[in-house]
Every structure is written in structure tokens, then in C-alpha cells.
N, C-alpha and C positions, 0 to 999 in steps of 0.2 A: 503494500500500500504506500510505504514512503516513496518509492520509486516513481509510482504513478502520480503522487502529489507533486513531487519535484519536477516531473516532465510536464505536468499541467501548468506550473508555475513559469517554466521556461516557454512553453508554447503560448501562453497568455501574453508574455512580454514580446515574443516574436511576431504575433499575429495582431496585436493591439497597438503596438508602437512602430514608429518609423526607425529604421536601423540608423545607427551612428553614421555610416558613410553617407547615406542619403541625407541625413540632417546636416552634415558639414557641407555637402554639395549644394542644398538649398541655401544655406547661410551665405556661401560663396555667390551664388547667383543673385540673391537678393541685394548684395553690395554693389552689384553693377560693374560698370567700368567698360572700357572700349572693347575689350575682348568679348565680354558677355553681349554687349549691344550688337556687335558685328555678327555673332553667332545667331542671335535671335533674329536680326534683319534677314540673313541668309535663309534661316528656316522659314520664315514667314514668306519671303518672296518665292520660294521653291513651292511650298504648299498652296499659296495664293494661285500661282500660275497652273499647277497641276490640277487644282480643283476646278478651275475655269475650263480647262481643256476637257476634263472627264464628265463635268456637268453637262457641257455642250453636247458631248457624244451620247450620253444617256438620254437627254432631252430629245435629241434628234431621232433616237431609236424608239420614242414613245414611252420612255421611263420617266415619269415625272420626279424632278428633284430640284430642290432650291439650293442656290449658291451659298455655301456656309460662310460665316464671317470669321471663323477661327477653327482651330482644331483640325482633325484629319479623319473626320468621319462624315459619311453622307447617309441620309435616310430616304432612299427612293421608293417610290409607289408605282407598282407594276399593273395598276387596275386597267389601263388601256389595253392590256393584253389578256384580260380575264376570259374572253371568248376562247382564244387559243389554248390558254391554260386548262380551262374546263375540259377540253378535248383530251388533254394529256393527264387528267385526273389530278391537277394542281389546284386545290381548294383552298388550302391554308398556307400561311407564311411559312410554316414548317416544311410543307410539301415543296413550296418553292425553293428554300434553301437546300433541301435534300436533292431535289432533281437538278438543280443548277450545279451543285458539286459533283453529282453523278456524271452528268452529261458534258460538262465543260471543265471540271477540276477546279472551278473558282468557289471559294468559300465565302458565304455571307452568313450573317446572323439574322434569323427570322424576326419579324416585328413583334411577334408574341412575346419574345424575350425582354422586350422593352415596355410592356403594358398595353400594347395595341391589341385590338380584337383579333381572334385567331383567324378569321377569314379575311382580314384586310391583308392585301398582298404587298406588304411592306417589308423592308429589311435594313440593316445597318451594314454599311461597307466601310472598311478602313482602307485608306489609299496611301499606305506607307510601305508597301512591299517593294522596297528599294534600299540600296546601299547608302544610308544617310550620310556615313563619313565621306564616301567618295563624291557624292553630289554636293556636300558642303564645301569640300575641298575645291572643286571645280567652280562653284559659285563665288568663292573667295577670290579665285583668279579672274573671273570676269571683269571686264574693265567698265561695264555699266550694266544697269538692270536689263536693258534691251537684249543682252546676250543670254539671258535665261528665258529662251524662246522655246518653241515646239520642238526644235532640234536638240536643244539641251535636255528637255524633258524625256524625249524619245532615247537619248543616250544614257541618261542617269536614272530615269524612272521607267524603263522599258517594262519591267515586270507589271507594274500597276497598270499601265496603258493597255498592255497585252490582255490583262484580265478584263478590263472594262470593254475592250473590243470583242472579247469572247462572249461576254454577257450581252452586248448589243447584237452580235450575230445570232446568239441563240434565240433571242425573242423575235426575230424577223421571220 
């Protein structure tokens, strides 16, 4: 029993508190400075440009999604494809996520996991399947924001763009 109690105490501290290395990193980040500001600027510009590209692709494929203001998630609605999905026995967001993964290899999270109704054909997509270190390094070398264009995104964020293209092709 003493070992179980000791393990529970350790687990409690592990699961309910942020680890020391993460705390130290957060303190450093909140102090700011040129290095942190450059890092954040490059992250934002890459994610902003990437989100605009993929939101445009999804909307053009009849998948309704709003341009995000931040973060790296989208919450698309596939309702315009409901008739096609009904024929494929895709009735719930779970069916949608399951069938998409099975047929394209692209993983999304079903809308029901985020409190949406079961039969609402929504999902959450993270658009960060790329080597961030490589992309950030290239962004730091760019002479201007204009160099972080679609060619840049294809080069450094190709996995993400490929996955979005597979989703768009799948619904057609």
C-alpha cells in the first residue's frame, strides 16, 4: 500500500503541475527579447500564410471553413457533401473521420469530440504536419515577408498541403 500511495503522490505532481523545464521555458518566453520576437513573428507568418492557402483549397472543394485568427487548427464543415456521404454510409462525424483515414490516410478528429452533435459533419484539422525547425530556419533567411509564398509553403509545409489536397480530392 505504501508504494501505491507514493506512486499516486508522484503521479499527482506529474499530471497536475507543469514540469520545471516547461516552466523555465515559459519564464524565458514571457521575458521577450529580439530572439523571441523574431521566433514568434516567423511562426505567425508561416501559419498565417499556410492557413490562408488551405482554407482557400477547402472552401473551393465545398468544405466550409472560416479563416482562423490564430492557432493551427481548422474546424471545417462537410455538410455540402452530405448527399455523397449518405451513399457511402457516412452519417456521423466519427464515420467521416474513420472513412477519410481509411481511404486517404489523412487523420482528422470528429466534431463530436468537441461537443458538436453526432450527425454534424464537422471535424478538427491540425495543419502543422511539417518540420517546424526547417521552416523557421528558412523563414529567418528570407529577405522579406513576400518570400514566404506558396512556393515556400510547398517546400517546407508539403505534408500538410498534400493532406489537404487528398481531402479535397476525396470529396469530389
